[in-house]
N, C-alpha and C positions, 0 to 999 in steps of 0.2 A: 213759347206761346206768351204772347203779350195779352193783357186784359185791363180793363178800365174798371174802377170801383167808384160807386157812387152811394151817398148815404141818403137815408130818408129823413125828410124833415118833420114827417108826420109820425113816424114810428121810431122811438128811441132804439139805438144800437142795431138798426136793421140796414144791410148793405146789399147792393146789387152789383154782381160782377157781369160784365159783358165783354165781348170780343173787339169791338170798335168804339172809339169815342162817339157819343151822341147817337149811336145806331140802336135804338130800342125796337127795332122791327120784329125781332125774334121774342120779344117780352110780350106776354098776353095782356091785353088791354085792361082786364080787370086788376091784374097785379099792379100795373102802373097807376090806375086810379087809387088803389089803396096805399100805394107806396108814396104818392105824392110827387112834388116836383124833385127830380133827382138832383143832388149836389155833388159835383165831382169831388173826390177824395184824392185818388191818386192812379197812375199807371204802374202796373206790376209786370215784370218779366218772369212768368211762373217757372220757366225752365231754370232759371238761376236761383231758385228757392228750395229750400229743403223742408220748410214748413211755413205755415201761416199762423198768425196769432190766435185767432178763434175758429178757424175753419180748416176742415180736412183737405189738404193739398190735392190729393188724388181725386176726392170727390169734386172739388172745384173743377179741376181739369176735365173730369169725365163729364160733368153736366154742361160745361162750356162746349164741349165737342158735340153732345148728344141734343141738348136743347138750345144752346146759344146764349144762355145765361145761368147765373147761380144766384139763389137768394140766400144771405146769411141773416138768420133770425138771432135774436138775443138769447143768451143762455137762460134756462129756466131759473126763477127766483129761488134762493136758498130757502129750505124749510128748517129753520133753526130749532124749532119746537120738536119736530120729528127726530132730527139728529140727537137732540138732548134726551128724548124719551129712549132712543135706541141705546145710548150709552148707559142709561140708568138700568136697563134690562140686561146689560152684560155683566153688571156688578153683582 
């Protein structure tokens, strides 16, 4: 299964995976508006991969098959204060 990855110029660390290059027909219009102009990043053969850097490979494949696209959002920001408080409570 081949897919094409685009990054958003409006939303940092946000990526859109689709099945065919420049074919955004299955992506909802509202998503494309908020995503902004997609910038091509890479083509990936998902069958030859065992994992992806920040996305669950099986979820990417499933959503590409079901919806025709996968949206990768940035990881949530670290809450260092909460982590520090949790370590203080353990002592």
